[in-house]
VEXTORVO-25626 format. One record per residue (C-alpha): x, y, z; chain; residue in three letters. Coordinates in pm, whole numbers, always signed. Layout:
residues N
[node [X; Y; Z]; A; ala],
...
END
This chain:
residues 292
[node [+1205; -1611; +101]; A; met],
[node [+1239; -1603; +478]; A; ser],
[node [+971; -1426; +681]; A; arg],
[node [+1101; -1514; +1026]; A; ser],
[node [+1187; -1323; +1228]; A; gly],
[node [+1019; +1327; +2029]; A; gly],
[node [+873; +1566; +1871]; A; gly],
[node [+943; +1852; +1639]; A; arg],
[node [+1299; +1876; +1501]; A; pro],
[node [+1531; +2114; +1678]; A; asp],
[node [+1756; +2365; +1501]; A; val],
[node [+2114; +2245; +1471]; A; trp],
[node [+2412; +2464; +1396]; A; phe],
[node [+2768; +2355; +1311]; A; pro],
[node [+2997; +2354; +1611]; A; lys],
[node [+3145; +2691; +1695]; A; gly],
[node [+2967; +2877; +1414]; A; arg],
[node [+2623; +2946; +1557]; A; gly],
[node [+2335; +3107; +1374]; A; val],
[node [+2556; +3282; +1118]; A; thr],
[node [+2641; +2942; +965]; A; ala],
[node [+2280; +2910; +859]; A; leu],
[node [+2197; +3272; +779]; A; val],
[node [+2513; +3370; +587]; A; lys],
[node [+2432; +3169; +270]; A; pro],
[node [+2089; +3331; +243]; A; leu],
[node [+2072; +3634; +15]; A; arg],
[node [+1703; +3722; +48]; A; thr],
[node [+1428; +3680; +307]; A; asn],
[node [+1683; +3570; +565]; A; ser],
[node [+1462; +3610; +868]; A; leu],
[node [+1171; +3428; +708]; A; arg],
[node [+1403; +3148; +596]; A; ala],
[node [+1558; +3110; +942]; A; leu],
[node [+1231; +3106; +1129]; A; phe],
[node [+1086; +2872; +868]; A; gly],
[node [+1262; +2598; +1062]; A; leu],
[node [+1069; +2692; +1372]; A; leu],
[node [+729; +2823; +1268]; A; val],
[node [+486; +2668; +1022]; A; arg],
[node [+379; +2909; +751]; A; arg],
[node [+9; +3004; +720]; A; pro],
[node [-189; +2734; +542]; A; gly],
[node [+93; +2481; +556]; A; glu],
[node [-5; +2120; +615]; A; arg],
[node [-15; +2048; +985]; A; ala],
[node [+19; +1669; +1004]; A; gly],
[node [-83; +1654; +1370]; A; ala],
[node [+136; +1439; +1591]; A; asp],
[node [-157; +1295; +1785]; A; asp],
[node [-276; +1088; +1490]; A; gly],
[node [-609; +1270; +1461]; A; gly],
[node [-876; +1042; +1317]; A; asp],
[node [-637; +752; +1264]; A; his],
[node [-602; +573; +1599]; A; pro],
[node [-437; +232; +1584]; A; leu],
[node [-630; -73; +1707]; A; pro],
[node [-515; -248; +2020]; A; ala],
[node [-463; -570; +1821]; A; asp],
[node [-90; -574; +1752]; A; arg],
[node [-135; -863; +1507]; A; ala],
[node [-268; -618; +1248]; A; ser],
[node [+44; -401; +1266]; A; leu],
[node [+321; -435; +1008]; A; pro],
[node [+626; -604; +1157]; A; arg],
[node [+863; -421; +923]; A; his],
[node [+814; -72; +777]; A; val],
[node [+1054; +56; +510]; A; ala],
[node [+1064; +428; +431]; A; ile],
[node [+1197; +625; +134]; A; ile],
[node [+1259; +957; +309]; A; met],
[node [+1212; +1195; +16]; A; asp],
[node [+1168; +1571; +14]; A; gly],
[node [+1441; +1714; +237]; A; asn],
[node [+1580; +1934; -39]; A; gly],
[node [+1238; +2062; -148]; A; arg],
[node [+1147; +2131; +215]; A; trp],
[node [+1457; +2348; +256]; A; ala],
[node [+1420; +2522; -80]; A; thr],
[node [+1062; +2615; +3]; A; gly],
[node [+1191; +2799; +307]; A; arg],
[node [+1480; +2969; +130]; A; gly],
[node [+1730; +2749; +314]; A; leu],
[node [+2035; +2554; +194]; A; pro],
[node [+1950; +2194; +104]; A; arg],
[node [+2168; +2067; +388]; A; leu],
[node [+1933; +2235; +636]; A; ala],
[node [+1661; +2008; +501]; A; gly],
[node [+1878; +1703; +550]; A; his],
[node [+1943; +1806; +912]; A; arg],
[node [+1572; +1848; +976]; A; ala],
[node [+1513; +1512; +807]; A; gly],
[node [+1770; +1341; +1028]; A; ala],
[node [+1591; +1460; +1340]; A; asp],
[node [+1259; +1348; +1193]; A; arg],
[node [+1407; +1004; +1131]; A; ala],
[node [+1495; +959; +1498]; A; glu],
[node [+1146; +1063; +1604]; A; asp],
[node [+979; +824; +1360]; A; ile],
[node [+1196; +533; +1479]; A; val],
[node [+1090; +609; +1836]; A; arg],
[node [+725; +638; +1734]; A; ala],
[node [+739; +308; +1546]; A; ala],
[node [+885; +132; +1850]; A; ala],
[node [+617; +279; +2074]; A; glu],
[node [+349; +151; +1832]; A; met],
[node [+491; -201; +1847]; A; gly],
[node [+665; -216; +1508]; A; ile],
[node [+967; -447; +1520]; A; glu],
[node [+1181; -324; +1228]; A; val],
[node [+1219; +6; +1044]; A; val],
[node [+1444; +44; +739]; A; thr],
[node [+1528; +399; +632]; A; leu],
[node [+1672; +491; +291]; A; tyr],
[node [+1943; +735; +399]; A; val],
[node [+2186; +753; +103]; A; phe],
[node [+2163; +560; -221]; A; ser],
[node [+2436; +446; -458]; A; thr],
[node [+2289; +698; -706]; A; glu],
[node [+2318; +989; -461]; A; asn],
[node [+2690; +1016; -543]; A; trp],
[node [+2574; +1197; -859]; A; lys],
[node [+2467; +1499; -654]; A; arg],
[node [+2689; +1809; -626]; A; pro],
[node [+3013; +1740; -438]; A; ala],
[node [+2940; +1996; -167]; A; asp],
[node [+2603; +1835; -92]; A; glu],
[node [+2753; +1486; -81]; A; val],
[node [+3033; +1606; +146]; A; gly],
[node [+2783; +1780; +370]; A; gly],
[node [+2575; +1463; +394]; A; leu],
[node [+2879; +1254; +487]; A; met],
[node [+2976; +1504; +759]; A; asn],
[node [+2616; +1512; +879]; A; leu],
[node [+2612; +1134; +921]; A; leu],
[node [+2916; +1148; +1149]; A; val],
[node [+2783; +1447; +1345]; A; glu],
[node [+2435; +1301; +1391]; A; met],
[node [+2566; +965; +1512]; A; phe],
[node [+2787; +1141; +1765]; A; glu],
[node [+2499; +1358; +1883]; A; arg],
[node [+2234; +1086; +1895]; A; lys],
[node [+2432; +784; +2015]; A; leu],
[node [+2359; +811; +2388]; A; asp],
[node [+1986; +868; +2333]; A; ser],
[node [+1968; +572; +2094]; A; leu],
[node [+2134; +348; +2354]; A; ile],
[node [+1904; +472; +2630]; A; asp],
[node [+1597; +416; +2412]; A; phe],
[node [+1697; +59; +2331]; A; gly],
[node [+1727; +87; +1954]; A; ala],
[node [+1953; -156; +1769]; A; cys],
[node [+2110; +22; +1472]; A; ile],
[node [+2223; -181; +1174]; A; arg],
[node [+2373; -29; +859]; A; val],
[node [+2304; -195; +524]; A; ile],
[node [+2489; -102; +206]; A; gly],
[node [+2840; -102; +62]; A; ala],
[node [+3110; +44; +283]; A; arg],
[node [+3406; +2; +51]; A; asp],
[node [+3385; +353; -97]; A; asn],
[node [+3258; +546; +205]; A; leu],
[node [+3493; +796; +375]; A; pro],
[node [+3688; +633; +661]; A; pro],
[node [+3539; +869; +919]; A; ala],
[node [+3189; +762; +814]; A; val],
[node [+3279; +392; +832]; A; val],
[node [+3421; +442; +1183]; A; arg],
[node [+3105; +623; +1293]; A; ala],
[node [+2880; +350; +1149]; A; leu],
[node [+3082; +75; +1312]; A; thr],
[node [+3077; +254; +1646]; A; arg],
[node [+2700; +306; +1650]; A; val],
[node [+2637; -56; +1548]; A; glu],
[node [+2861; -190; +1822]; A; glu],
[node [+2725; +47; +2086]; A; ala],
[node [+2359; -38; +2012]; A; thr],
[node [+2402; -411; +1947]; A; arg],
[node [+2220; -503; +2269]; A; ala],
[node [+1918; -285; +2191]; A; gly],
[node [+1600; -493; +2177]; A; asn],
[node [+1319; -239; +2149]; A; arg],
[node [+1338; -191; +1772]; A; ile],
[node [+1577; -278; +1490]; A; leu],
[node [+1654; +27; +1274]; A; ala],
[node [+1824; -56; +945]; A; asn],
[node [+1993; +247; +790]; A; leu],
[node [+2049; +202; +417]; A; ala],
[node [+2367; +400; +344]; A; ile],
[node [+2541; +376; +7]; A; asn],
[node [+2271; +124; -70]; A; tyr],
[node [+2125; +17; -403]; A; gly],
[node [+1891; -276; -462]; A; gly],
[node [+2059; -379; -786]; A; arg],
[node [+2403; -353; -628]; A; asp],
[node [+2287; -571; -340]; A; glu],
[node [+2166; -839; -582]; A; leu],
[node [+2488; -823; -785]; A; val],
[node [+2694; -870; -467]; A; arg],
[node [+2475; -1163; -361]; A; ala],
[node [+2512; -1324; -705]; A; ala],
[node [+2888; -1276; -689]; A; arg],
[node [+2903; -1448; -349]; A; arg],
[node [+2700; -1741; -480]; A; leu],
[node [+2926; -1771; -784]; A; ala],
[node [+3234; -1773; -564]; A; glu],
[node [+3085; -2045; -342]; A; glu],
[node [+3001; -2257; -647]; A; val],
[node [+3352; -2203; -786]; A; ser],
[node [+3506; -2323; -457]; A; arg],
[node [+3283; -2627; -453]; A; gly],
[node [+3100; -2517; -138]; A; asp],
[node [+2765; -2493; -319]; A; leu],
[node [+2607; -2674; -614]; A; arg],
[node [+2410; -2468; -870]; A; pro],
[node [+2104; -2684; -810]; A; gly],
[node [+2105; -2585; -443]; A; glu],
[node [+2050; -2216; -523]; A; ile],
[node [+1694; -2109; -444]; A; asp],
[node [+1522; -1803; -300]; A; ser],
[node [+1637; -1892; +52]; A; asp],
[node [+2004; -1915; -45]; A; thr],
[node [+1980; -1581; -225]; A; val],
[node [+1801; -1418; +71]; A; glu],
[node [+2071; -1544; +308]; A; ala],
[node [+2332; -1345; +116]; A; arg],
[node [+2149; -1013; +118]; A; leu],
[node [+2227; -732; +363]; A; tyr],
[node [+1891; -801; +532]; A; thr],
[node [+1948; -1174; +588]; A; ala],
[node [+1743; -1298; +882]; A; gly],
[node [+1518; -991; +890]; A; val],
[node [+1150; -1023; +789]; A; pro],
[node [+1066; -860; +458]; A; asp],
[node [+896; -519; +472]; A; pro],
[node [+519; -539; +509]; A; asp],
[node [+475; -170; +432]; A; leu],
[node [+679; +61; +211]; A; leu],
[node [+622; +432; +270]; A; ile],
[node [+744; +698; +31]; A; arg],
[node [+720; +1063; +127]; A; thr],
[node [+737; +1355; -117]; A; gly],
[node [+482; +1223; -367]; A; gly],
[node [+706; +1053; -624]; A; glu],
[node [+564; +728; -764]; A; met],
[node [+871; +503; -782]; A; arg],
[node [+1075; +273; -558]; A; val],
[node [+1415; +422; -653]; A; ser],
[node [+1622; +103; -641]; A; asn],
[node [+1526; +38; -278]; A; phe],
[node [+1500; -318; -138]; A; leu],
[node [+1406; -459; -479]; A; leu],
[node [+1410; -821; -360]; A; trp],
[node [+1257; -758; -19]; A; gln],
[node [+952; -548; -120]; A; ile],
[node [+810; -814; -355]; A; ala],
[node [+488; -829; -152]; A; tyr],
[node [+505; -507; +46]; A; ala],
[node [+205; -277; +56]; A; glu],
[node [+302; +62; -87]; A; ile],
[node [+188; +395; +58]; A; tyr],
[node [+284; +723; -108]; A; val],
[node [+218; +1059; +54]; A; thr],
[node [+285; +1411; -78]; A; pro],
[node [+409; +1514; +268]; A; val],
[node [+779; +1602; +259]; A; leu],
[node [+996; +1397; +493]; A; trp],
[node [+1074; +1668; +754]; A; pro],
[node [+696; +1720; +788]; A; asp],
[node [+619; +1347; +822]; A; phe],
[node [+500; +1342; +1182]; A; thr],
[node [+388; +1062; +1407]; A; arg],
[node [+36; +1139; +1295]; A; gly],
[node [+137; +1085; +933]; A; glu],
[node [+292; +751; +1028]; A; leu],
[node [-36; +649; +1191]; A; arg],
[node [-222; +740; +872]; A; lys],
[node [+8; +515; +670]; A; ala],
[node [-34; +225; +911]; A; ile],
[node [-411; +277; +925]; A; his],
[node [-423; +249; +545]; A; glu],
[node [-210; -67; +562]; A; tyr],
[node [-452; -220; +813]; A; gln],
[node [-743; -160; +577]; A; arg],
[node [-587; -368; +300]; A; arg],
[node [-616; -744; +244]; A; thr],
[node [-286; -914; +169]; A; arg],
[node [-321; -1228; -44]; A; arg],
[node [+39; -1302; -153]; A; phe],
[node [-85; -1424; -490]; A; gly],
[node [-378; -1627; -354]; A; ala],
[node [-749; -1550; -397]; A; ile],
END
């Protein structure tokens, strides 16, 4: 397998609809729910952005090159505030941008974010539709800042059943940020680890059928070269927010030797300080890759 090589979320409202777009669906505790986006409730986990007691050493060699994140907990975060689930996804989208920036500033080369899985199509149609619209809206809103920051955005996953407007938005952001060299941000959209492996196997079978490849030539390198992440170093650290203890069909091939860090913190509350905690824990571990 190849191993080569902001701050707090703002409140976003749909265009032309203003605050009523967020408040109207709420039947009880509307004011508390609205201001829950802005003010932390008493006793709620702080997750300080300064990193607290988890400063990172100056030695960049001990940093993970590639951090993959399962961004879980948006819906629970919104429900806990009496908000529609989509409000949690909006807050999570803003958090994602901030964490990508923080990772770049720390010296991390690659971040891969699990945005939308192949299994997420099973969710209610209105939530799926809202997520698709949110992807387009967020890319439009964030594109200039991503270019200015120097991020290179790459989308991994199947595009053949995504809405055309989403595909156009993904293509545009990839092309516009292609020259970015500060950090590579892989966005896994309509992504599934098993689906990725099936597609890679199908490509290999087609190449063998055409006579371009002999079965005996297939090894881990030829498989890796046909994955969405070809040419990108495997994740050193896999972070999962929200407390669930599973990998959810994410980067099944690539995380073979990744260190895994699970935190109960919900994704919209996963601050720069929480990222430092995860990296600090990674730096305490000894990676042996099967050796003694």
